[in-house]
BAVEX-336360 format. One record per atom (N, C-alpha, C): atom name; y, x, z; residue in one letter. Coordinates in Angstrom, 3 decimals, decimal comma, always signed. Layout:
["CA" [Y X Z] "A"] ...
END
This chain:
["N" [-18,654 -55,353 -4,306] "M"] ["CA" [-17,502 -54,581 -3,929] "M"] ["C" [-17,828 -53,757 -2,689] "M"] ["N" [-17,448 -52,480 -2,724] "V"] ["CA" [-17,755 -51,550 -1,650] "V"] ["C" [-16,624 -51,580 -0,627] "V"] ["N" [-16,990 -51,677 +0,616] "S"] ["CA" [-15,996 -51,705 +1,679] "S"] ["C" [-15,616 -50,268 +2,044] "S"] ["N" [-14,334 -50,015 +2,213] "L"] ["CA" [-13,843 -48,678 +2,531] "L"] ["C" [-13,793 -48,412 +4,029] "L"] ["N" [-14,010 -49,402 +4,834] "T"] ["CA" [-13,918 -49,240 +6,283] "T"] ["C" [-14,914 -48,210 +6,819] "T"] ["N" [-16,206 -48,250 +6,428] "P"] ["CA" [-17,120 -47,220 +6,933] "P"] ["C" [-16,724 -45,807 +6,472] "P"] ["N" [-16,214 -45,715 +5,250] "L"] ["CA" [-15,795 -44,419 +4,736] "L"] ["C" [-14,618 -43,867 +5,553] "L"] ["N" [-13,669 -44,705 +5,856] "I"] ["CA" [-12,520 -44,286 +6,660] "I"] ["C" [-12,981 -43,896 +8,061] "I"] ["N" [-13,932 -44,620 +8,610] "D"] ["CA" [-14,464 -44,270 +9,932] "D"] ["C" [-15,110 -42,886 +9,920] "D"] ["N" [-15,875 -42,616 +8,877] "V"] ["CA" [-16,536 -41,310 +8,777] "V"] ["C" [-15,496 -40,196 +8,634] "V"] ["N" [-14,463 -40,432 +7,861] "V"] ["CA" [-13,415 -39,419 +7,683] "V"] ["C" [-12,720 -39,134 +9,007] "V"] ["N" [-12,420 -40,171 +9,792] "F"] ["CA" [-11,778 -39,955 +11,086] "F"] ["C" [-12,706 -39,237 +12,064] "F"] ["N" [-13,985 -39,563 +12,019] "I"] ["CA" [-14,942 -38,876 +12,891] "I"] ["C" [-15,020 -37,398 +12,527] "I"] ["N" [-15,055 -37,088 +11,226] "L"] ["CA" [-15,060 -35,687 +10,784] "L"] ["C" [-13,768 -34,979 +11,181] "L"] ["N" [-12,647 -35,669 +11,059] "L"] ["CA" [-11,373 -35,092 +11,452] "L"] ["C" [-11,360 -34,753 +12,941] "L"] ["N" [-11,817 -35,660 +13,753] "I"] ["CA" [-11,876 -35,415 +15,197] "I"] ["C" [-12,845 -34,291 +15,513] "I"] ["N" [-14,000 -34,261 +14,821] "F"] ["CA" [-14,981 -33,201 +15,042] "F"] ["C" [-14,388 -31,831 +14,751] "F"] ["N" [-13,745 -31,688 +13,595] "F"] ["CA" [-13,180 -30,390 +13,227] "F"] ["C" [-11,998 -30,005 +14,108] "F"] ["N" [-11,250 -30,969 +14,588] "M"] ["CA" [-10,157 -30,657 +15,516] "M"] ["C" [-10,695 -30,134 +16,837] "M"] ["N" [-11,833 -30,689 +17,302] "L"] ["CA" [-12,407 -30,250 +18,568] "L"] ["C" [-13,121 -28,908 +18,447] "L"] ["N" [-13,726 -28,658 +17,307] "V"] ["CA" [-14,519 -27,444 +17,119] "V"] ["C" [-13,640 -26,235 +16,775] "V"] ["N" [-12,542 -26,444 +16,083] "S"] ["CA" [-11,728 -25,310 +15,634] "S"] ["C" [-11,066 -24,617 +16,815] "S"] ["N" [-10,833 -23,345 +16,630] "Q"] ["CA" [-10,184 -22,554 +17,667] "Q"] ["C" [-8,702 -22,465 +17,354] "Q"] ["N" [-7,908 -22,667 +18,354] "F"] ["CA" [-6,472 -22,561 +18,187] "F"] ["C" [-6,037 -21,180 +18,677] "F"] ["N" [-5,476 -20,404 +17,774] "M"] ["CA" [-5,051 -19,057 +18,122] "M"] ["C" [-3,570 -19,059 +18,441] "M"] ["N" [-3,217 -18,253 +19,367] "Q"] ["CA" [-1,808 -18,026 +19,627] "Q"] ["C" [-1,358 -16,855 +18,771] "Q"] ["N" [-0,324 -17,076 +18,023] "L"] ["CA" [+0,202 -15,993 +17,203] "L"] ["C" [+0,992 -15,048 +18,089] "L"] ["N" [+0,728 -13,785 +17,888] "Q"] ["CA" [+1,405 -12,776 +18,689] "Q"] ["C" [+2,340 -11,979 +17,792] "Q"] ["N" [+3,446 -11,607 +18,348] "K"] ["CA" [+4,394 -10,792 +17,604] "K"] ["C" [+3,958 -9,341 +17,669] "K"] ["N" [+4,173 -8,662 +16,571] "Q"] ["CA" [+3,906 -7,236 +16,534] "Q"] ["C" [+5,194 -6,525 +16,181] "Q"] ["N" [+5,469 -5,492 +16,901] "S"] ["CA" [+6,674 -4,726 +16,586] "S"] ["C" [+6,340 -3,703 +15,505] "S"] ["N" [+7,241 -3,579 +14,567] "I"] ["CA" [+7,079 -2,622 +13,475] "I"] ["C" [+8,051 -1,486 +13,728] "I"] ["N" [+7,529 -0,278 +13,926] "P"] ["CA" [+8,447 +0,839 +14,195] "P"] ["C" [+9,246 +1,184 +12,948] "P"] ["N" [+10,529 +1,264 +13,107] "L"] ["CA" [+11,408 +1,631 +12,002] "L"] ["C" [+11,732 +3,109 +12,102] "L"] ["N" [+11,603 +3,811 +11,008] "G"] ["CA" [+11,865 +5,246 +11,006] "G"] ["C" [+13,351 +5,536 +10,942] "G"] ["N" [+13,682 +6,743 +11,280] "T"] ["CA" [+15,068 +7,174 +11,155] "T"] ["C" [+15,267 +7,801 +9,789] "T"] ["N" [+16,473 +8,200 +9,496] "M"] ["CA" [+16,762 +8,774 +8,187] "M"] ["C" [+15,979 +10,060 +7,941] "M"] ["N" [+15,792 +10,878 +8,945] "G"] ["CA" [+15,049 +12,120 +8,781] "G"] ["C" [+13,587 +11,865 +8,482] "G"] ["N" [+13,017 +10,839 +9,087] "Q"] ["CA" [+11,621 +10,518 +8,831] "Q"] ["C" [+11,444 +9,926 +7,450] "Q"] ["N" [+12,424 +9,196 +6,956] "A"] ["CA" [+12,309 +8,588 +5,633] "A"] ["C" [+12,241 +9,652 +4,548] "A"] ["N" [+13,003 +10,724 +4,691] "S"] ["CA" [+12,957 +11,778 +3,681] "S"] ["C" [+11,625 +12,516 +3,714] "S"] ["N" [+11,024 +12,655 +4,896] "T"] ["CA" [+9,706 +13,281 +4,991] "T"] ["C" [+8,659 +12,413 +4,326] "T"] ["N" [+8,744 +11,097 +4,537] "A"] ["CA" [+7,773 +10,183 +3,936] "A"] ["C" [+7,912 +10,163 +2,427] "A"] ["N" [+9,118 +10,368 +1,924] "A"] ["CA" [+9,324 +10,336 +0,485] "A"] ["C" [+8,626 +11,515 -0,189] "A"] ["N" [+8,476 +12,641 +0,496] "Q"] ["CA" [+7,803 +13,782 -0,097] "Q"] ["C" [+6,285 +13,592 -0,099] "Q"] ["N" [+5,765 +12,745 +0,779] "D"] ["CA" [+4,332 +12,503 +0,821] "D"] ["C" [+3,868 +11,612 -0,325] "D"] ["N" [+4,775 +10,871 -0,932] "S"] ["CA" [+4,439 +9,921 -1,971] "S"] ["C" [+5,283 +10,196 -3,206] "S"] ["N" [+4,677 +10,041 -4,376] "V"] ["CA" [+5,402 +10,290 -5,621] "V"] ["C" [+4,856 +9,350 -6,698] "V"] ["N" [+5,730 +8,921 -7,600] "S"] ["CA" [+5,275 +8,114 -8,736] "S"] ["C" [+5,219 +9,001 -9,975] "S"] ["N" [+4,148 +8,809 -10,748] "I"] ["CA" [+3,908 +9,639 -11,929] "I"] ["C" [+3,770 +8,727 -13,141] "I"] ["N" [+4,607 +8,943 -14,140] "D"] ["CA" [+4,486 +8,229 -15,406] "D"] ["C" [+3,576 +9,036 -16,323] "D"] ["N" [+2,598 +8,370 -16,910] "I"] ["CA" [+1,721 +9,018 -17,893] "I"] ["C" [+2,253 +8,623 -19,265] "I"] ["N" [+2,707 +9,604 -20,037] "I"] ["CA" [+3,334 +9,307 -21,322] "I"] ["C" [+2,727 +10,177 -22,413] "I"] ["N" [+2,867 +9,714 -23,646] "K"] ["CA" [+2,515 +10,548 -24,799] "K"] ["C" [+3,803 +11,157 -25,314] "K"] ["N" [+3,731 +12,420 -25,718] "N"] ["CA" [+4,941 +13,078 -26,209] "N"] ["C" [+5,271 +12,612 -27,629] "N"] ["N" [+6,267 +13,219 -28,235] "E"] ["CA" [+6,806 +12,746 -29,507] "E"] ["C" [+5,760 +12,685 -30,624] "E"] ["N" [+4,891 +13,682 -30,704] "N"] ["CA" [+3,905 +13,676 -31,789] "N"] ["C" [+2,684 +12,830 -31,465] "N"] ["N" [+2,658 +12,210 -30,291] "A"] ["CA" [+1,632 +11,241 -29,871] "A"] ["C" [+0,219 +11,813 -29,856] "A"] ["N" [+0,100 +13,128 -29,647] "T"] ["CA" [-1,235 +13,707 -29,557] "T"] ["C" [-1,530 +14,226 -28,165] "T"] ["N" [-0,517 +14,669 -27,461] "A"] ["CA" [-0,718 +15,248 -26,130] "A"] ["C" [-0,162 +14,326 -25,056] "A"] ["N" [-0,805 +14,368 -23,906] "I"] ["CA" [-0,380 +13,571 -22,764] "I"] ["C" [+0,525 +14,438 -21,892] "I"] ["N" [+1,621 +13,869 -21,438] "S"] ["CA" [+2,470 +14,571 -20,481] "S"] ["C" [+2,757 +13,625 -19,319] "S"] ["N" [+3,301 +14,184 -18,278] "Y"] ["CA" [+3,530 +13,445 -17,037] "Y"] ["C" [+4,993 +13,577 -16,675] "Y"] ["N" [+5,569 +12,503 -16,165] "R"] ["CA" [+6,968 +12,525 -15,782] "R"] ["C" [+7,080 +12,215 -14,292] "R"] ["N" [+7,644 +13,160 -13,562] "V"] ["CA" [+7,881 +13,012 -12,131] "V"] ["C" [+9,360 +13,279 -11,897] "V"] ["N" [+10,047 +12,344 -11,282] "N"] ["CA" [+11,484 +12,477 -11,022] "N"] ["C" [+12,256 +12,813 -12,294] "N"] ["N" [+11,926 +12,133 -13,361] "R"] ["CA" [+12,588 +12,266 -14,673] "R"] ["C" [+12,401 +13,612 -15,347] "R"] ["N" [+11,458 +14,405 -14,884] "S"] ["CA" [+11,199 +15,672 -15,558] "S"] ["C" [+9,763 +15,664 -16,074] "S"] ["N" [+9,613 +15,964 -17,365] "A"] ["CA" [+8,291 +15,969 -17,994] "A"] ["C" [+7,580 +17,275 -17,687] "A"] ["N" [+6,272 +17,201 -17,519] "M"] ["CA" [+5,466 +18,385 -17,228] "M"] ["C" [+4,046 +18,167 -17,713] "M"] ["N" [+3,307 +19,263 -17,900] "N"] ["CA" [+1,902 +19,160 -18,251] "N"] ["C" [+1,077 +19,060 -16,963] "N"] ["N" [-0,253 +18,979 -17,109] "F"] ["CA" [-1,066 +18,728 -15,919] "F"] ["C" [-1,076 +19,901 -14,947] "F"] ["N" [-1,064 +21,129 -15,455] "S"] ["CA" [-1,060 +22,276 -14,539] "S"] ["C" [+0,247 +22,342 -13,745] "S"] ["N" [+1,370 +22,008 -14,387] "Q"] ["CA" [+2,640 +21,953 -13,672] "Q"] ["C" [+2,627 +20,816 -12,645] "Q"] ["N" [+2,037 +19,686 -13,034] "L"] ["CA" [+1,922 +18,555 -12,115] "L"] ["C" [+1,077 +18,926 -10,906] "L"] ["N" [-0,042 +19,609 -11,143] "A"] ["CA" [-0,917 +20,009 -10,035] "A"] ["C" [-0,186 +20,946 -9,070] "A"] ["N" [+0,563 +21,908 -9,604] "S"] ["CA" [+1,294 +22,817 -8,713] "S"] ["C" [+2,418 +22,090 -7,982] "S"] ["N" [+3,071 +21,118 -8,648] "Y"] ["CA" [+4,116 +20,331 -7,995] "Y"] ["C" [+3,534 +19,521 -6,828] "Y"] ["N" [+2,388 +18,899 -7,050] "L"] ["CA" [+1,760 +18,094 -5,999] "L"] ["C" [+1,325 +18,972 -4,826] "L"] ["N" [+0,831 +20,168 -5,133] "Y"] ["CA" [+0,395 +21,082 -4,068] "Y"] ["C" [+1,584 +21,622 -3,276] "Y"] ["N" [+2,631 +22,030 -3,973] "E"] ["CA" [+3,798 +22,607 -3,297] "E"] ["C" [+4,503 +21,589 -2,401] "E"] ["N" [+4,558 +20,328 -2,827] "N"] ["CA" [+5,253 +19,296 -2,061] "N"] ["C" [+4,338 +18,546 -1,104] "N"] ["N" [+3,071 +18,964 -1,030] "K"] ["CA" [+2,096 +18,351 -0,114] "K"] ["C" [+2,036 +16,842 -0,282] "K"] ["N" [+1,911 +16,407 -1,531] "V"] ["CA" [+1,863 +14,980 -1,852] "V"] ["C" [+0,487 +14,436 -1,486] "V"] ["N" [+0,467 +13,332 -0,759] "S"] ["CA" [-0,810 +12,737 -0,360] "S"] ["C" [-1,030 +11,366 -0,978] "S"] ["N" [+0,017 +10,778 -1,553] "E"] ["CA" [-0,090 +9,445 -2,146] "E"] ["C" [+0,604 +9,445 -3,492] "E"] ["N" [-0,057 +8,834 -4,489] "V"] ["CA" [+0,458 +8,851 -5,855] "V"] ["C" [+0,446 +7,428 -6,407] "V"] ["N" [+1,502 +7,073 -7,127] "L"] ["CA" [+1,562 +5,829 -7,876] "L"] ["C" [+1,547 +6,192 -9,346] "L"] ["N" [+0,466 +5,834 -10,039] "L"] ["CA" [+0,334 +6,133 -11,465] "L"] ["C" [+0,864 +4,960 -12,274] "L"] ["N" [+1,716 +5,264 -13,250] "M"] ["CA" [+2,259 +4,238 -14,126] "M"] ["C" [+2,071 +4,682 -15,578] "M"] ["N" [+0,990 +4,226 -16,228] "P"] ["CA" [+0,767 +4,635 -17,617] "P"] ["C" [+1,681 +3,875 -18,569] "P"] ["N" [+2,079 +4,559 -19,635] "A"] ["CA" [+2,858 +3,901 -20,683] "A"] ["C" [+1,944 +2,938 -21,436] "A"] ["N" [+2,536 +2,049 -22,201] "A"] ["CA" [+1,755 +1,018 -22,893] "A"] ["C" [+0,819 +1,603 -23,946] "A"] ["N" [+1,126 +2,785 -24,477] "N"] ["CA" [+0,280 +3,361 -25,531] "N"] ["C" [-0,797 +4,301 -24,994] "N"] ["N" [-0,985 +4,365 -23,692] "I"] ["CA" [-2,020 +5,211 -23,085] "I"] ["C" [-3,335 +4,441 -23,056] "I"] ["N" [-4,391 +5,094 -23,518] "K"] ["CA" [-5,712 +4,453 -23,509] "K"] ["C" [-6,265 +4,407 -22,091] "K"] ["N" [-7,104 +3,414 -21,835] "L"] ["CA" [-7,657 +3,216 -20,509] "L"] ["C" [-8,493 +4,414 -20,066] "L"] ["N" [-9,266 +5,001 -20,984] "Q"] ["CA" [-10,086 +6,157 -20,636] "Q"] ["C" [-9,220 +7,343 -20,234] "Q"] ["N" [-8,083 +7,505 -20,884] "T"] ["CA" [-7,156 +8,576 -20,517] "T"] ["C" [-6,644 +8,363 -19,100] "T"] ["N" [-6,304 +7,110 -18,769] "F"] ["CA" [-5,842 +6,790 -17,418] "F"] ["C" [-6,921 +7,108 -16,387] "F"] ["N" [-8,169 +6,746 -16,693] "I"] ["CA" [-9,275 +7,009 -15,764] "I"] ["C" [-9,471 +8,511 -15,585] "I"] ["N" [-9,366 +9,271 -16,674] "N"] ["CA" [-9,502 +10,734 -16,589] "N"] ["C" [-8,403 +11,342 -15,706] "N"] ["N" [-7,183 +10,851 -15,851] "V"] ["CA" [-6,077 +11,359 -15,027] "V"] ["C" [-6,331 +11,017 -13,558] "V"] ["N" [-6,790 +9,802 -13,312] "K"] ["CA" [-7,051 +9,391 -11,936] "K"] ["C" [-8,150 +10,243 -11,303] "K"] ["N" [-9,203 +10,541 -12,057] "E"] ["CA" [-10,278 +11,400 -11,546] "E"] ["C" [-9,771 +12,825 -11,311] "E"] ["N" [-8,923 +13,315 -12,198] "S"] ["CA" [-8,382 +14,661 -12,028] "S"] ["C" [-7,519 +14,762 -10,774] "S"] ["N" [-6,719 +13,732 -10,520] "L"] ["CA" [-5,910 +13,726 -9,298] "L"] ["C" [-6,795 +13,640 -8,061] "L"] ["N" [-7,870 +12,888 -8,163] "S"] ["CA" [-8,814 +12,800 -7,044] "S"] ["C" [-9,468 +14,144 -6,793] "S"] ["N" [-9,774 +14,879 -7,849] "N"] ["CA" [-10,354 +16,218 -7,698] "N"] ["C" [-9,371 +17,203 -7,081] "N"] ["N" [-8,071 +16,936 -7,211] "L"] ["CA" [-7,062 +17,788 -6,582] "L"] ["C" [-6,938 +17,520 -5,086] "L"] ["N" [-7,595 +16,480 -4,609] "G"] ["CA" [-7,565 +16,180 -3,186] "G"] ["C" [-6,674 +15,019 -2,802] "G"] ["N" [-6,122 +14,332 -3,777] "I"] ["CA" [-5,284 +13,170 -3,487] "I"] ["C" [-6,201 +11,965 -3,349] "I"] ["N" [-6,191 +11,362 -2,183] "R"] ["CA" [-7,126 +10,270 -1,897] "R"] ["C" [-6,518 +8,891 -2,077] "R"] ["N" [-5,221 +8,779 -1,976] "K"] ["CA" [-4,579 +7,473 -2,115] "K"] ["C" [-3,856 +7,431 -3,450] "K"] ["N" [-4,496 +6,807 -4,429] "I"] ["CA" [-3,946 +6,720 -5,774] "I"] ["C" [-3,790 +5,244 -6,114] "I"] ["N" [-2,543 +4,802 -6,256] "N"] ["CA" [-2,257 +3,426 -6,636] "N"] ["C" [-1,879 +3,386 -8,104] "N"] ["N" [-1,981 +2,200 -8,706] "S"] ["CA" [-1,696 +2,051 -10,126] "S"] ["C" [-0,751 +0,885 -10,335] "S"] ["N" [+0,095 +1,020 -11,335] "E"] ["CA" [+0,984 -0,062 -11,723] "E"] ["C" [+1,018 -0,106 -13,239] "E"] ["N" [+0,613 -1,245 -13,785] "F"] ["CA" [+0,539 -1,403 -15,233] "F"] ["C" [+1,645 -2,353 -15,670] "F"] ["N" [+2,672 -1,829 -16,318] "I"] ["CA" [+3,761 -2,651 -16,810] "I"] ["C" [+3,733 -2,588 -18,327] "I"] ["N" [+3,615 -3,738 -18,957] "G"] ["CA" [+3,576 -3,796 -20,414] "G"] ["C" [+2,326 -3,199 -21,001] "G"] ["N" [+1,243 -3,144 -20,217] "Y"] ["CA" [+0,010 -2,497 -20,636] "Y"] ["C" [-0,941 -3,533 -21,192] "Y"] ["N" [-1,499 -3,283 -22,350] "E"] ["CA" [-2,476 -4,199 -22,947] "E"] ["C" [-3,793 -3,482 -23,093] "E"] ["N" [-4,873 -4,123 -22,636] "V"] ["CA" [-6,206 -3,545 -22,774] "V"] ["C" [-6,744 -3,922 -24,140] "V"] ["N" [-7,103 -2,920 -24,959] "N"] ["CA" [-7,624 -3,182 -26,314] "N"] ["C" [-9,112 -3,370 -26,297] "N"] 
END
């Protein structure tokens, strides 16, 4: 029969060792600046969500921004006119992954550097 006393001693020694070696940090509070109403509307123009959808005949890709459908050239001019710097891409479930990657590269070529993605109901085939 194996005695557990030496094992318990070793565990306590390790516990004491790690308690002495670890660094105790003091948590510091950070203030988060809250914007005013005027700043919130400016920030909203810097960011936009884009739905990637297939149209009725399921052959062409279209984009929906603020509930209005547009093609890529209209989307590019909309992003340029509104000085959009951040985009959230949301592909529909029937959009192929390669199509999504092509759209993301095209937006990157337009100069948009912050491109986020959200996949809802999306299945990779």
